[in-house]
All heavy atoms as TSV, in Angstrom:
chain	resi	resn	atom	element	x	y	z
A	1	MET	N	N	-6.449	4.137	-16.270
A	1	MET	CA	C	-7.644	3.378	-15.617
A	1	MET	C	C	-7.044	2.423	-14.628
A	1	MET	O	O	-6.306	1.589	-14.854
A	1	MET	CB	C	-8.273	2.630	-16.775
A	1	MET	CG	C	-9.566	1.981	-16.212
A	1	MET	SD	S	-10.461	1.298	-17.583
A	1	MET	CE	C	-10.548	-0.497	-17.068
A	2	VAL	N	N	-7.755	2.591	-13.494
A	2	VAL	CA	C	-7.321	1.700	-12.339
A	2	VAL	C	C	-8.212	0.531	-12.289
A	2	VAL	O	O	-9.386	0.622	-12.382
A	2	VAL	CB	C	-7.330	2.466	-10.913
A	2	VAL	CG1	C	-7.065	1.556	-9.943
A	2	VAL	CG2	C	-6.470	3.623	-11.016
A	3	LEU	N	N	-7.631	-0.708	-12.395
A	3	LEU	CA	C	-8.381	-1.960	-12.381
A	3	LEU	C	C	-8.900	-2.158	-10.843
A	3	LEU	O	O	-8.213	-1.744	-9.933
A	3	LEU	CB	C	-7.498	-3.033	-12.833
A	3	LEU	CG	C	-6.964	-3.016	-14.248
A	3	LEU	CD1	C	-6.090	-4.069	-14.567
A	3	LEU	CD2	C	-8.198	-2.928	-15.229
A	4	THR	N	N	-9.883	-2.925	-10.782
A	4	THR	CA	C	-10.470	-3.260	-9.524
A	4	THR	C	C	-9.504	-3.891	-8.599
A	4	THR	O	O	-9.226	-3.640	-7.383
A	4	THR	CB	C	-11.623	-4.157	-9.714
A	4	THR	OG1	O	-12.676	-3.484	-10.466
A	4	THR	CG2	C	-12.266	-4.432	-8.232
A	5	GLN	N	N	-8.766	-4.888	-9.221
A	5	GLN	CA	C	-7.677	-5.493	-8.311
A	5	GLN	C	C	-6.536	-4.660	-7.823
A	5	GLN	O	O	-5.954	-4.691	-6.804
A	5	GLN	CB	C	-6.994	-6.649	-9.153
A	5	GLN	CG	C	-7.960	-7.818	-9.511
A	5	GLN	CD	C	-8.678	-7.545	-10.845
A	5	GLN	OE1	O	-8.628	-6.463	-11.348
A	5	GLN	NE2	N	-9.343	-8.574	-11.223
A	6	GLN	N	N	-6.229	-3.721	-8.822
A	6	GLN	CA	C	-5.135	-2.594	-8.371
A	6	GLN	C	C	-5.727	-1.908	-7.122
A	6	GLN	O	O	-5.086	-1.534	-6.151
A	6	GLN	CB	C	-4.812	-1.785	-9.471
A	6	GLN	CG	C	-4.113	-2.505	-10.611
A	6	GLN	CD	C	-4.000	-1.546	-11.800
A	6	GLN	OE1	O	-4.886	-0.838	-12.194
A	6	GLN	NE2	N	-2.775	-1.735	-12.597
A	7	TRP	N	N	-6.927	-1.386	-7.304
A	7	TRP	CA	C	-7.530	-0.480	-6.204
A	7	TRP	C	C	-7.526	-1.355	-4.789
A	7	TRP	O	O	-7.316	-0.685	-3.819
A	7	TRP	CB	C	-8.875	-0.053	-6.655
A	7	TRP	CG	C	-9.622	0.711	-5.607
A	7	TRP	CD1	C	-10.664	0.338	-4.874
A	7	TRP	CD2	C	-9.209	2.005	-4.972
A	7	TRP	NE1	N	-10.969	1.289	-3.857
A	7	TRP	CE2	C	-10.114	2.200	-4.034
A	7	TRP	CE3	C	-8.172	2.863	-5.311
A	7	TRP	CZ2	C	-10.011	3.504	-3.293
A	7	TRP	CZ3	C	-8.040	4.028	-4.569
A	7	TRP	CH2	C	-8.937	4.262	-3.566
A	8	ILE	N	N	-7.982	-2.595	-4.993
A	8	ILE	CA	C	-8.032	-3.350	-3.707
A	8	ILE	C	C	-6.647	-3.510	-3.092
A	8	ILE	O	O	-6.560	-3.270	-1.914
A	8	ILE	CB	C	-8.672	-4.760	-4.048
A	8	ILE	CG1	C	-10.234	-4.562	-4.425
A	8	ILE	CG2	C	-8.691	-5.666	-2.850
A	8	ILE	CD1	C	-10.856	-5.665	-5.009
A	9	ALA	N	N	-5.730	-3.925	-3.995
A	9	ALA	CA	C	-4.336	-3.990	-3.358
A	9	ALA	C	C	-3.901	-2.682	-2.664
A	9	ALA	O	O	-3.321	-2.582	-1.607
A	9	ALA	CB	C	-3.404	-4.477	-4.380
A	10	PHE	N	N	-4.143	-1.561	-3.380
A	10	PHE	CA	C	-3.730	-0.304	-2.831
A	10	PHE	C	C	-4.409	0.039	-1.624
A	10	PHE	O	O	-3.732	0.447	-0.695
A	10	PHE	CB	C	-4.022	0.844	-3.963
A	10	PHE	CG	C	-3.882	2.198	-3.435
A	10	PHE	CD1	C	-2.577	2.843	-3.477
A	10	PHE	CD2	C	-4.815	2.955	-3.068
A	10	PHE	CE1	C	-2.334	4.117	-3.091
A	10	PHE	CE2	C	-4.675	4.254	-2.596
A	10	PHE	CZ	C	-3.536	4.868	-2.626
A	11	TRP	N	N	-5.584	-0.227	-1.554
A	11	TRP	CA	C	-6.593	0.106	-0.366
A	11	TRP	C	C	-6.141	-0.688	0.855
A	11	TRP	O	O	-5.892	-0.203	1.962
A	11	TRP	CB	C	-7.948	-0.061	-0.689
A	11	TRP	CG	C	-8.814	0.454	0.525
A	11	TRP	CD1	C	-9.216	1.570	0.805
A	11	TRP	CD2	C	-9.206	-0.279	1.673
A	11	TRP	NE1	N	-9.995	1.740	1.904
A	11	TRP	CE2	C	-9.941	0.597	2.420
A	11	TRP	CE3	C	-9.013	-1.797	2.140
A	11	TRP	CZ2	C	-10.475	0.118	3.806
A	11	TRP	CZ3	C	-9.601	-2.085	3.398
A	11	TRP	CH2	C	-10.279	-1.169	4.101
A	12	ILE	N	N	-5.871	-1.942	0.584
A	12	ILE	CA	C	-5.350	-2.857	1.731
A	12	ILE	C	C	-4.067	-2.319	2.385
A	12	ILE	O	O	-3.916	-2.274	3.515
A	12	ILE	CB	C	-5.162	-4.340	1.295
A	12	ILE	CG1	C	-6.549	-4.964	0.903
A	12	ILE	CG2	C	-4.460	-5.266	2.301
A	12	ILE	CD1	C	-6.460	-6.286	0.280
A	13	ILE	N	N	-3.094	-2.005	1.502
A	13	ILE	CA	C	-1.827	-1.592	1.951
A	13	ILE	C	C	-1.843	-0.311	2.632
A	13	ILE	O	O	-1.314	-0.107	3.741
A	13	ILE	CB	C	-0.745	-1.670	0.761
A	13	ILE	CG1	C	-0.567	-3.059	0.266
A	13	ILE	CG2	C	0.565	-1.035	1.143
A	13	ILE	CD1	C	0.105	-3.108	-1.034
A	14	VAL	N	N	-2.551	0.672	1.979
A	14	VAL	CA	C	-2.561	2.050	2.669
A	14	VAL	C	C	-3.337	2.003	3.882
A	14	VAL	O	O	-3.031	2.680	4.874
A	14	VAL	CB	C	-3.145	3.028	1.617
A	14	VAL	CG1	C	-3.538	4.364	2.192
A	14	VAL	CG2	C	-2.183	3.103	0.408
A	15	HIS	N	N	-4.430	1.171	3.878
A	15	HIS	CA	C	-5.217	1.198	5.095
A	15	HIS	C	C	-4.294	0.636	6.259
A	15	HIS	O	O	-4.425	1.130	7.578
A	15	HIS	CB	C	-6.404	0.290	4.956
A	15	HIS	CG	C	-7.349	0.198	6.091
A	15	HIS	ND1	N	-7.288	-0.937	6.944
A	15	HIS	CD2	C	-8.340	1.030	6.711
A	15	HIS	CE1	C	-8.038	-0.662	8.035
A	15	HIS	NE2	N	-8.733	0.393	7.824
A	16	HIS	N	N	-3.647	-0.523	5.996
A	16	HIS	CA	C	-2.792	-0.983	7.031
A	16	HIS	C	C	-1.679	0.066	7.499
A	16	HIS	O	O	-1.390	0.298	8.682
A	16	HIS	CB	C	-2.131	-2.341	6.510
A	16	HIS	CG	C	-1.182	-2.938	7.398
A	16	HIS	ND1	N	-1.596	-3.846	8.355
A	16	HIS	CD2	C	0.191	-2.863	7.591
A	16	HIS	CE1	C	-0.531	-4.182	9.070
A	16	HIS	NE2	N	0.544	-3.586	8.601
A	17	PHE	N	N	-1.112	0.698	6.521
A	17	PHE	CA	C	-0.113	1.732	6.889
A	17	PHE	C	C	-0.629	2.799	7.698
A	17	PHE	O	O	-0.149	3.174	8.697
A	17	PHE	CB	C	0.486	2.323	5.617
A	17	PHE	CG	C	1.245	3.516	5.829
A	17	PHE	CD1	C	2.634	3.456	6.360
A	17	PHE	CD2	C	0.803	4.821	5.543
A	17	PHE	CE1	C	3.302	4.605	6.682
A	17	PHE	CE2	C	1.449	5.923	5.671
A	17	PHE	CZ	C	2.777	5.792	6.230
A	18	VAL	N	N	-1.850	3.353	7.307
A	18	VAL	CA	C	-2.412	4.520	7.963
A	18	VAL	C	C	-2.776	4.117	9.465
A	18	VAL	O	O	-2.418	4.782	10.386
A	18	VAL	CB	C	-3.557	5.122	7.244
A	18	VAL	CG1	C	-4.312	6.029	8.071
A	18	VAL	CG2	C	-3.150	5.793	5.925
A	19	GLN	N	N	-3.424	2.834	9.527
A	19	GLN	CA	C	-3.878	2.427	10.867
A	19	GLN	C	C	-2.598	2.258	11.829
A	19	GLN	O	O	-2.645	2.608	12.990
A	19	GLN	CB	C	-4.491	1.151	10.806
A	19	GLN	CG	C	-5.986	1.262	10.225
A	19	GLN	CD	C	-6.847	2.005	11.127
A	19	GLN	OE1	O	-6.898	1.876	12.222
A	19	GLN	NE2	N	-7.570	2.991	10.454
A	20	LYS	N	N	-1.545	1.736	11.357
A	20	LYS	CA	C	-0.434	1.327	12.224
A	20	LYS	C	C	0.509	2.526	12.339
A	20	LYS	O	O	0.983	2.642	13.493
A	20	LYS	CB	C	0.324	0.138	11.478
A	20	LYS	CG	C	1.484	-0.338	12.413
A	20	LYS	CD	C	2.141	-1.603	11.861
A	20	LYS	CE	C	3.134	-2.067	12.783
A	20	LYS	NZ	N	3.599	-3.472	12.346
A	21	TYR	N	N	0.801	3.296	11.410
A	21	TYR	CA	C	1.848	4.274	11.524
A	21	TYR	C	C	1.337	5.815	11.540
A	21	TYR	O	O	2.100	6.646	12.084
A	21	TYR	CB	C	2.876	4.232	10.392
A	21	TYR	CG	C	3.584	2.862	10.390
A	21	TYR	CD1	C	3.302	1.831	9.552
A	21	TYR	CD2	C	4.675	2.619	11.336
A	21	TYR	CE1	C	3.926	0.635	9.630
A	21	TYR	CE2	C	5.128	1.408	11.461
A	21	TYR	CZ	C	4.910	0.498	10.538
A	21	TYR	OH	O	5.531	-0.751	10.544
A	22	VAL	N	N	0.159	6.109	11.059
A	22	VAL	CA	C	-0.354	7.395	11.096
A	22	VAL	C	C	-1.313	7.628	12.299
A	22	VAL	O	O	-0.987	8.486	13.163
A	22	VAL	CB	C	-1.088	7.825	9.791
A	22	VAL	CG1	C	-1.673	9.280	9.725
A	22	VAL	CG2	C	-0.039	7.633	8.604
A	23	ILE	N	N	-2.222	6.862	12.382
A	23	ILE	CA	C	-3.247	6.821	13.463
A	23	ILE	C	C	-2.622	6.241	14.680
A	23	ILE	O	O	-2.930	6.631	15.923
A	23	ILE	CB	C	-4.625	6.151	13.251
A	23	ILE	CG1	C	-5.230	7.145	12.033
A	23	ILE	CG2	C	-5.511	6.225	14.327
A	23	ILE	CD1	C	-6.483	6.265	11.461
A	24	LYS	N	N	-1.731	5.358	14.618
A	24	LYS	CA	C	-1.050	4.684	15.681
A	24	LYS	C	C	-2.014	4.013	16.468
A	24	LYS	O	O	-2.180	4.012	17.737
A	24	LYS	CB	C	-0.149	5.505	16.445
A	24	LYS	CG	C	0.931	6.099	15.657
A	24	LYS	CD	C	1.918	6.848	16.437
A	24	LYS	CE	C	2.858	7.498	15.460
A	24	LYS	NZ	N	4.145	7.602	15.474
A	25	CYS	N	N	-2.931	3.154	15.758
A	25	CYS	CA	C	-3.962	2.430	16.438
A	25	CYS	C	C	-3.376	1.487	17.424
A	25	CYS	O	O	-2.425	0.812	17.246
A	25	CYS	CB	C	-4.794	1.662	15.326
A	25	CYS	SG	S	-6.208	0.795	15.863
A	26	THR	N	N	-4.115	1.347	18.557
A	26	THR	CA	C	-3.542	0.520	19.688
A	26	THR	C	C	-3.666	-0.971	19.443
A	26	THR	O	O	-3.231	-1.915	20.074
A	26	THR	CB	C	-4.280	0.776	20.918
A	26	THR	OG1	O	-5.509	0.627	20.896
A	26	THR	CG2	C	-4.008	2.229	21.420
A	27	GLU	N	N	-4.359	-1.434	18.259
A	27	GLU	CA	C	-4.526	-2.919	17.988
A	27	GLU	C	C	-3.264	-3.309	17.670
A	27	GLU	O	O	-2.322	-2.654	17.016
A	27	GLU	CB	C	-5.506	-3.096	16.772
A	27	GLU	CG	C	-6.961	-2.634	17.243
A	27	GLU	CD	C	-7.890	-2.998	16.128
A	27	GLU	OE1	O	-7.574	-3.926	15.260
A	27	GLU	OE2	O	-8.915	-2.295	15.893
A	28	ASP	N	N	-2.978	-4.622	17.835
A	28	ASP	CA	C	-1.702	-5.282	17.591
A	28	ASP	C	C	-1.666	-5.631	16.073
A	28	ASP	O	O	-2.129	-6.716	15.703
A	28	ASP	CB	C	-1.375	-6.446	18.419
A	28	ASP	CG	C	-0.112	-7.006	18.275
A	28	ASP	OD1	O	0.849	-6.318	17.795
A	28	ASP	OD2	O	0.000	-8.312	18.562
A	29	TYR	N	N	-1.192	-4.707	15.185
A	29	TYR	CA	C	-1.096	-5.000	13.674
A	29	TYR	C	C	0.021	-5.877	13.441
A	29	TYR	O	O	1.221	-5.451	13.772
A	29	TYR	CB	C	-1.153	-3.769	12.949
A	29	TYR	CG	C	-2.501	-3.203	12.714
A	29	TYR	CD1	C	-3.109	-2.331	13.676
A	29	TYR	CD2	C	-3.212	-3.656	11.564
A	29	TYR	CE1	C	-4.464	-1.899	13.376
A	29	TYR	CE2	C	-4.423	-3.122	11.402
A	29	TYR	CZ	C	-5.058	-2.199	12.138
A	29	TYR	OH	O	-6.274	-1.734	11.955
A	30	GLU	N	N	-0.010	-6.946	12.834
A	30	GLU	CA	C	1.069	-7.706	12.362
A	30	GLU	C	C	1.614	-7.206	11.099
A	30	GLU	O	O	1.007	-6.386	10.431
A	30	GLU	CB	C	0.656	-9.227	12.093
A	30	GLU	CG	C	0.199	-9.874	13.471
A	30	GLU	CD	C	-0.013	-11.376	13.169
A	30	GLU	OE1	O	0.314	-11.957	12.179
A	30	GLU	OE2	O	-0.681	-11.978	14.039
A	31	GLN	N	N	2.776	-7.591	10.697
A	31	GLN	CA	C	3.419	-7.222	9.507
A	31	GLN	C	C	2.452	-7.605	8.357
A	31	GLN	O	O	2.062	-8.725	8.264
A	31	GLN	CB	C	4.827	-7.760	9.370
A	31	GLN	CG	C	5.561	-7.389	8.069
A	31	GLN	CD	C	6.893	-8.051	7.973
A	31	GLN	OE1	O	7.309	-8.735	8.891
A	31	GLN	NE2	N	7.547	-7.885	6.785
A	32	LEU	N	N	2.326	-6.671	7.421
A	32	LEU	CA	C	1.473	-7.032	6.245
A	32	LEU	C	C	2.476	-7.642	5.174
A	32	LEU	O	O	3.428	-6.998	4.841
A	32	LEU	CB	C	0.784	-5.690	5.739
A	32	LEU	CG	C	0.072	-5.874	4.384
A	32	LEU	CD1	C	-1.118	-6.770	4.737
A	32	LEU	CD2	C	-0.419	-4.656	3.909
A	33	THR	N	N	2.137	-8.793	4.662
A	33	THR	CA	C	2.905	-9.392	3.613
A	33	THR	C	C	1.806	-9.647	2.409
A	33	THR	O	O	0.780	-10.281	2.609
A	33	THR	CB	C	3.426	-10.819	4.108
A	33	THR	OG1	O	4.178	-10.545	5.263
A	33	THR	CG2	C	4.276	-11.368	2.914
A	34	MET	N	N	2.244	-9.171	1.249
A	34	MET	CA	C	1.446	-9.280	0.114
A	34	MET	C	C	2.253	-9.553	-1.140
A	34	MET	O	O	3.331	-9.006	-1.146
A	34	MET	CB	C	0.597	-7.960	-0.181
A	34	MET	CG	C	-0.361	-8.033	-1.201
A	34	MET	SD	S	-1.303	-6.531	-1.473
A	34	MET	CE	C	-2.497	-6.742	-0.282
A	35	LEU	N	N	1.716	-10.458	-2.005
A	35	LEU	CA	C	2.386	-10.741	-3.188
A	35	LEU	C	C	1.435	-10.370	-4.205
A	35	LEU	O	O	0.302	-10.931	-4.431
A	35	LEU	CB	C	2.734	-12.197	-3.253
A	35	LEU	CG	C	3.210	-12.689	-4.531
A	35	LEU	CD1	C	4.675	-12.128	-4.796
A	35	LEU	CD2	C	3.416	-14.147	-4.596
A	36	MET	N	N	1.863	-9.453	-5.212
A	36	MET	CA	C	1.100	-9.132	-6.391
A	36	MET	C	C	1.723	-9.849	-7.555
A	36	MET	O	O	2.784	-9.459	-7.985
A	36	MET	CB	C	1.132	-7.556	-6.601
A	36	MET	CG	C	0.354	-6.781	-5.456
A	36	MET	SD	S	0.098	-4.999	-5.983
A	36	MET	CE	C	1.860	-4.465	-6.044
A	37	THR	N	N	0.919	-10.527	-8.284
A	37	THR	CA	C	1.492	-11.348	-9.485
A	37	THR	C	C	0.459	-11.017	-10.547
A	37	THR	O	O	-0.811	-10.794	-10.443
A	37	THR	CB	C	1.529	-12.777	-9.147
A	37	THR	OG1	O	0.123	-13.381	-8.919
A	37	THR	CG2	C	2.479	-13.121	-8.048
A	38	SER	N	N	1.009	-10.974	-11.797
A	38	SER	CA	C	0.234	-10.613	-12.934
A	38	SER	C	C	1.099	-10.696	-14.085
A	38	SER	O	O	2.403	-10.562	-13.965
A	38	SER	CB	C	-0.608	-9.533	-12.844
A	38	SER	OG	O	-1.499	-9.422	-13.836
A	39	LEU	N	N	0.607	-10.670	-15.281
A	39	LEU	CA	C	1.396	-10.588	-16.414
A	39	LEU	C	C	2.039	-9.014	-16.465
A	39	LEU	O	O	1.544	-8.207	-15.922
A	39	LEU	CB	C	0.516	-10.688	-17.781
A	39	LEU	CG	C	-0.053	-12.093	-17.802
A	39	LEU	CD1	C	-1.130	-12.051	-19.163
A	39	LEU	CD2	C	0.991	-13.047	-18.068
A	40	GLY	N	N	3.046	-9.003	-17.329
A	40	GLY	CA	C	3.749	-7.664	-17.458
A	40	GLY	C	C	2.775	-6.728	-18.049
A	40	GLY	O	O	1.906	-7.027	-18.867
A	41	GLY	N	N	2.983	-5.505	-17.576
A	41	GLY	CA	C	2.069	-4.375	-18.299
A	41	GLY	C	C	0.660	-4.264	-17.640
A	41	GLY	O	O	-0.189	-3.565	-18.116
A	42	THR	N	N	0.362	-4.826	-16.516
A	42	THR	CA	C	-0.909	-4.826	-15.872
A	42	THR	C	C	-1.022	-3.757	-14.733
A	42	THR	O	O	-2.069	-3.663	-14.115
A	42	THR	CB	C	-1.308	-6.118	-15.415
A	42	THR	OG1	O	-0.393	-6.674	-14.483
A	42	THR	CG2	C	-1.502	-7.178	-16.507
A	43	GLY	N	N	0.071	-3.022	-14.402
A	43	GLY	CA	C	-0.091	-2.013	-13.481
A	43	GLY	C	C	0.336	-2.153	-12.064
A	43	GLY	O	O	0.173	-1.344	-11.221
A	44	LYS	N	N	1.171	-3.245	-11.910
A	44	LYS	CA	C	1.669	-3.548	-10.468
A	44	LYS	C	C	2.641	-2.353	-10.121
A	44	LYS	O	O	2.572	-1.989	-9.017
A	44	LYS	CB	C	2.486	-4.802	-10.565
A	44	LYS	CG	C	1.677	-6.133	-10.805
A	44	LYS	CD	C	2.458	-7.333	-10.820
A	44	LYS	CE	C	3.540	-7.439	-11.938
A	44	LYS	NZ	N	2.980	-7.400	-13.272
A	45	THR	N	N	3.463	-1.862	-11.040
A	45	THR	CA	C	4.444	-0.846	-10.731
A	45	THR	C	C	3.690	0.476	-10.360
A	45	THR	O	O	3.936	1.236	-9.508
A	45	THR	CB	C	5.329	-0.517	-11.868
A	45	THR	OG1	O	6.011	-1.843	-12.139
A	45	THR	CG2	C	6.292	0.483	-11.490
A	46	HIS	N	N	2.481	0.691	-10.939
A	46	HIS	CA	C	1.736	1.938	-10.714
A	46	HIS	C	C	1.167	1.750	-9.268
A	46	HIS	O	O	1.020	2.767	-8.530
A	46	HIS	CB	C	0.546	2.021	-11.714
A	46	HIS	CG	C	1.068	2.389	-13.093
A	46	HIS	ND1	N	1.588	3.576	-13.456
A	46	HIS	CD2	C	1.049	1.652	-14.247
A	46	HIS	CE1	C	2.022	3.615	-14.584
A	46	HIS	NE2	N	1.611	2.469	-15.162
A	47	VAL	N	N	0.765	0.557	-8.834
A	47	VAL	CA	C	0.224	0.482	-7.477
A	47	VAL	C	C	1.428	0.740	-6.488
A	47	VAL	O	O	1.192	1.564	-5.501
A	47	VAL	CB	C	-0.234	-0.953	-7.218
A	47	VAL	CG1	C	-0.627	-1.145	-5.795
A	47	VAL	CG2	C	-1.398	-1.269	-8.184
A	48	ILE	N	N	2.443	0.234	-6.723
A	48	ILE	CA	C	3.650	0.555	-5.827
A	48	ILE	C	C	4.066	1.966	-5.800
A	48	ILE	O	O	4.369	2.542	-4.717
A	48	ILE	CB	C	4.816	-0.231	-6.208
A	48	ILE	CG1	C	4.660	-1.688	-6.080
A	48	ILE	CG2	C	6.145	0.133	-5.373
A	48	ILE	CD1	C	4.209	-2.220	-4.741
A	49	LYS	N	N	4.044	2.689	-6.952
A	49	LYS	CA	C	4.304	4.136	-6.950
A	49	LYS	C	C	3.268	4.894	-6.330
A	49	LYS	O	O	3.470	5.843	-5.684
A	49	LYS	CB	C	4.334	4.573	-8.437
A	49	LYS	CG	C	5.740	4.137	-9.227
A	49	LYS	CD	C	5.709	4.633	-10.584
A	49	LYS	CE	C	7.039	4.180	-11.295
A	49	LYS	NZ	N	7.082	4.719	-12.709
A	50	ALA	N	N	1.928	4.509	-6.447
A	50	ALA	CA	C	0.895	5.282	-5.693
A	50	ALA	C	C	1.055	4.985	-4.148
A	50	ALA	O	O	0.961	6.020	-3.315
A	50	ALA	CB	C	-0.450	4.668	-6.091
A	51	ILE	N	N	1.508	3.809	-3.668
A	51	ILE	CA	C	1.794	3.629	-2.252
A	51	ILE	C	C	2.943	4.449	-1.870
A	51	ILE	O	O	2.964	5.056	-0.723
A	51	ILE	CB	C	1.967	2.175	-1.986
A	51	ILE	CG1	C	0.741	1.318	-2.255
A	51	ILE	CG2	C	2.503	1.817	-0.607
A	51	ILE	CD1	C	0.975	-0.120	-2.471
A	52	HIS	N	N	4.040	4.510	-2.673
A	52	HIS	CA	C	5.174	5.402	-2.306
A	52	HIS	C	C	4.563	6.772	-2.072
A	52	HIS	O	O	5.192	7.584	-1.163
A	52	HIS	CB	C	6.196	5.340	-3.467
A	52	HIS	CG	C	7.251	4.303	-3.265
A	52	HIS	ND1	N	8.100	3.963	-4.311
A	52	HIS	CD2	C	7.381	3.253	-2.260
A	52	HIS	CE1	C	8.872	3.065	-3.893
A	52	HIS	NE2	N	8.400	2.602	-2.709
A	53	ALA	N	N	3.863	7.281	-2.894
A	53	ALA	CA	C	3.291	8.631	-2.849
A	53	ALA	C	C	2.532	9.020	-1.530
A	53	ALA	O	O	2.776	10.002	-0.920
A	53	ALA	CB	C	2.409	9.023	-4.043
A	54	VAL	N	N	1.827	7.976	-1.154
A	54	VAL	CA	C	1.082	8.071	0.099
A	54	VAL	C	C	2.025	8.109	1.348
A	54	VAL	O	O	1.974	8.888	2.184
A	54	VAL	CB	C	0.011	7.053	0.360
A	54	VAL	CG1	C	-0.577	6.984	1.717
A	54	VAL	CG2	C	-1.105	7.178	-0.672
A	55	MET	N	N	3.090	7.175	1.233
A	55	MET	CA	C	3.908	7.023	2.307
A	55	MET	C	C	4.745	8.357	2.460
A	55	MET	O	O	5.223	8.773	3.483
A	55	MET	CB	C	4.703	5.829	2.289
A	55	MET	CG	C	3.893	4.612	2.482
A	55	MET	SD	S	4.691	3.125	2.221
A	55	MET	CE	C	5.475	2.946	3.895
A	56	GLN	N	N	5.170	8.878	1.214
A	56	GLN	CA	C	6.046	10.095	1.235
A	56	GLN	C	C	5.208	11.175	1.804
A	56	GLN	O	O	5.780	12.090	2.417
A	56	GLN	CB	C	6.380	10.402	-0.236
A	56	GLN	CG	C	7.384	11.644	-0.297
A	56	GLN	CD	C	7.919	11.782	-1.758
A	56	GLN	OE1	O	7.477	11.145	-2.677
A	56	GLN	NE2	N	8.864	12.715	-1.854
A	57	TYR	N	N	3.844	11.302	1.534
A	57	TYR	CA	C	3.163	12.352	2.036
A	57	TYR	C	C	3.193	12.352	3.571
A	57	TYR	O	O	3.177	13.460	4.199
A	57	TYR	CB	C	1.712	12.137	1.573
A	57	TYR	CG	C	0.679	13.185	2.128
A	57	TYR	CD1	C	0.479	14.445	1.614
A	57	TYR	CD2	C	-0.145	12.930	3.296
A	57	TYR	CE1	C	-0.314	15.334	2.187
A	57	TYR	CE2	C	-0.998	13.754	3.879
A	57	TYR	CZ	C	-1.134	15.083	3.305
A	57	TYR	OH	O	-1.926	15.986	3.704
A	58	TYR	N	N	3.237	11.223	4.130
A	58	TYR	CA	C	3.334	11.047	5.630
A	58	TYR	C	C	4.736	11.118	6.174
A	58	TYR	O	O	5.017	10.877	7.346
A	58	TYR	CB	C	2.521	9.911	6.136
A	58	TYR	CG	C	1.104	10.026	6.039
A	58	TYR	CD1	C	0.337	9.404	5.133
A	58	TYR	CD2	C	0.383	10.919	6.884
A	58	TYR	CE1	C	-0.953	9.497	4.940
A	58	TYR	CE2	C	-0.972	11.089	6.830
A	58	TYR	CZ	C	-1.682	10.380	5.754
A	58	TYR	OH	O	-2.999	10.639	5.690
A	59	GLY	N	N	5.631	11.336	5.258
A	59	GLY	CA	C	7.130	11.345	5.659
A	59	GLY	C	C	7.685	9.848	6.045
A	59	GLY	O	O	8.633	9.780	6.799
A	60	CYS	N	N	7.058	8.909	5.439
A	60	CYS	CA	C	7.533	7.465	5.796
A	60	CYS	C	C	7.940	6.663	4.585
A	60	CYS	O	O	7.737	5.474	4.522
A	60	CYS	CB	C	6.400	6.793	6.568
A	60	CYS	SG	S	5.999	7.626	8.037
A	61	ARG	N	N	8.226	7.206	3.402
A	61	ARG	CA	C	8.468	6.555	2.263
A	61	ARG	C	C	9.636	5.544	2.421
A	61	ARG	O	O	9.650	4.390	1.818
A	61	ARG	CB	C	8.931	7.554	1.055
A	61	ARG	CG	C	9.125	6.848	-0.241
A	61	ARG	CD	C	9.292	7.738	-1.396
A	61	ARG	NE	N	9.395	6.974	-2.588
A	61	ARG	CZ	C	9.601	7.540	-3.787
A	61	ARG	NH1	N	9.651	8.719	-3.906
A	61	ARG	NH2	N	9.650	6.775	-4.825
A	62	HIS	N	N	10.579	5.830	3.358
A	62	HIS	CA	C	11.652	4.960	3.637
A	62	HIS	C	C	11.229	3.650	4.210
A	62	HIS	O	O	11.994	2.608	4.317
A	62	HIS	CB	C	12.737	5.628	4.525
A	62	HIS	CG	C	12.009	5.915	5.885
A	62	HIS	ND1	N	11.251	6.865	6.150
A	62	HIS	CD2	C	12.314	5.202	7.015
A	62	HIS	CE1	C	10.867	6.887	7.352
A	62	HIS	NE2	N	11.480	5.852	7.968
A	63	MET	N	N	9.952	3.453	4.667
A	63	MET	CA	C	9.490	2.340	5.388
A	63	MET	C	C	9.063	1.187	4.451
A	63	MET	O	O	8.818	0.171	4.879
A	63	MET	CB	C	8.308	2.758	6.407
A	63	MET	CG	C	8.914	3.675	7.454
A	63	MET	SD	S	7.539	4.163	8.529
A	63	MET	CE	C	7.417	2.660	9.522
A	64	ILE	N	N	8.871	1.509	3.248
A	64	ILE	CA	C	8.339	0.518	2.344
A	64	ILE	C	C	9.477	-0.483	1.934
A	64	ILE	O	O	10.720	-0.272	1.916
A	64	ILE	CB	C	7.849	1.000	0.976
A	64	ILE	CG1	C	6.872	0.007	0.396
A	64	ILE	CG2	C	8.717	1.683	0.071
A	64	ILE	CD1	C	5.970	0.518	-0.725
């Protein structure tokens, strides 16, 4: 089950990545800096793994 906070974090990161590196939007995107904090076992690692999967799909996993 994906929590709302996990989905929001995933969407923000993937949206930024796709706009900047896949679509190559001409807007001046600054570096995205995000800190995910929570108790252990709340799914932070699952969010990172999902982001890795998206970036790997586009051949950019090394960029994270």
